[in-house]
N, C-alpha and C positions, 0 to 999 in steps of 0.2 A: 503494498500499500503506500502511498504518497505519503511524506511525511509533514509537517509545518516548514516554510521555508526558513531558515535561520537570519537570512538578512533582509527580514521582508520589508523593516521602516526605509532600508538606504534604495530598494529596489523600487517602493512606491516613492519616492523622493526624483529616481529617476524619470517615471512612467508620468508622474504628473508635471512636473518639469516639459516631458515633451510634449504631452497632450495640449499644454496652454501654450507652447510655444505655437504649435501646431493649427491651433485654431484660424479657420480660413475666411478671407473675406466673403462677405455674403456675396458678393458679386462673381464670387473663384469660378472660373469652369473644370467641372467634373467630366472624368473619365477613368471606364474601367481597361486594368493591361490584367497580363500575366504573363510572369518570366521563368522558366526554368533553368537551371546551371548544370551543370558537371565540372567535376573537379578532382586532381589526380594532385597527392600533395609529397611530395619524394625528401624523404631525410637523406640531405646528399652525405651527410656528415653529423658529427656531433655538433660543429654550430650553423652548419646550412641548412635551408630548405628551400628546396625549390618546386612553386606551384605553376599549374596549368590549368586554367579556366577556361571554358568555351560556356557561351551564353544565347538562349534564344528568347527576345523579347517580343511579346503580340501586342502591338497598341495599333491603336486607331489612327485613321489616314492622317489626322490634325496634327498626331505625334510624329510623321516622318511615316509610320507603316512600321510593319515587321524591320527587326534586327535584329542582326547576328554578330555575337564578340567573341573573341580570341586575348585571353591577356598569359603573357607568361611573368612569372615574379621571382626573385631571390630575395632571401632574407639572410641574414647572418648575425649571428649573437653576440654582442660585444661585451656584455654582464648579464648577471642571472635572468633579469626581467626587462632586458633592453634588446631591440633589434633593430638595425638600420638594411634598409635593400631598394628596392626599385624595380622596373622595368619596364615591359614594352607592351602595348596592346595595339587592339584593330578592331573597328565598328563599321559595321556592313549595312546601310541600309539605302533603298531606294532616292532618296533625295541629297545624299552626301554621304562619302565616304571620310572614315578619320582614323590616324595614327597617333598613339600619346606615348610617350615617353615619361615614366613620373618614377619618384623617391619618396622614401616614406621611412618613418621613424615609428617601431611598433613598442609603447610598455604596456607592463600586464606589472597585477598586484590582486592577488586573491582572485575573486569575482569580475576585477574589474579591468577592461582592455580600453588604452588611447593611442588613438591610431591619426598620425599627420602626416598628408603626403600632400605632395606639389606634384602638376604636371604639365604639362607641354602637350597643346592638342593643336594636330596638324587637319587641318578641313579640306578637300580639294576644292571647296567654294572660296579659301581666305588665301590673302597672299602671305599674311605672316602666321608664327604661332599664338595660340591663346592659352594663357596662364593660368592655372587655378589654383588654389590652397584648398584642401579636404580636411575636414577635422572631425574625428569619429569617436566617440565615446559607446563602451558596451560592458553590459553586465551580462555573464552567462552563470544563471543559479541553477545549483544539481536542484534537485525535486525528489529524488528516493534515496537511500541509504547506498543502493549501486551504483547511484549517479548513471542509471542508462537513460535516464530523461532530461532534458536541462532547458529551462527557462531561457530564451533569448531576447533581451530585452535592450535597444541601441537608436541613438537620435548622431545623423551626421551634419552637419553644414557644408556648403559649398559656397566661396569668393570666387568673384572674377577679379582676376588680377588687374586686366589691361583687355582693349578692345579689337580684336584682330577684325572684327567687321564694324562698322558702322551702328547697326543695330543692335550691337552686342550687350548686357546690362555689365556697369560696374558693379563691385560688393558684393554683398549676400546675394546669390540667384538661386538657387537650392536648397529643401530641406529634406530629410529623410528622418523618419520615425519609424522604426520596427517593432516588432513580438510576435513570440512565435515557440517554436521547441525545435526541439535536436535529440536525434534519438538513433541508436547504432541497429544496423542489421546483420551487420555479422561484425567480427573481431577490426576488419578494415573497412568496411564502408558504413558512411554514417547519412541519413537521409535528416535534411533539418526543411523547414514549413512555417513561415513567416507570413505575415501581414504588412504591406508597405505603405505608408502614405507619403508622397510626395509629392512637394508643394516649391513649383515653383514660380519667384517674385518677376512680376514684367513691368516695365516703366511705362504708365500712360495708357494700361487696359487691365483687366481684370486676370488675378493669379490663376496659374494654370495646376489643378489637384489631380492626381491620378492614386487610384486606389490598386495594390497591386498584389495579389499573391504570387509568393514566390517558393518554388519546389528544387533544391540544390539538393544533388548526393554526390558526396567525398568519400574519395578512394586514397587510403594513407599507403605506403610503402616504403 
């Protein structure tokens, strides 16, 4: 049986803050999407992890239609709870193609994870790179004594640091709030199902809010 959450008051604070910050403007446009992801995580050495992530995003035409993504990440542990890393990603949809370089710092403590990522985004519809800062905070809370069920709650903010195109927004551009469950299927394979609320902030027009169930399968070797 599931037991009561030990860090309940901490998790409640995280979720409450995320929901409060995510309150949509009354005129915000709404849409539904569905995302699936497959992840291969390789422990290359005691200090190095290599990840390959694929994703399929089923979106409405107003958001660019369906999108496929591929990402390779290398993380290196420099201290017990500190990793530095980076990688390259590709995003494909009908309106545009994107290649993305990124660098990141990941900190962990108990149930908490904090990830700071800087991205350089190269679009085939822009003449120069778009720079973006992403800050993610996540809590992973075991729900049972065997730790087979884990509650995931996270908030991520994305800031545009420059304008690659004249209509690009500067500053806070996207906020994601997630909550869901992770559960092992086998010793090496995990399944995670999240609900994500994604809000895109736009100048001079209503914000765009997407409601996204997100299923991820993760294989660790």
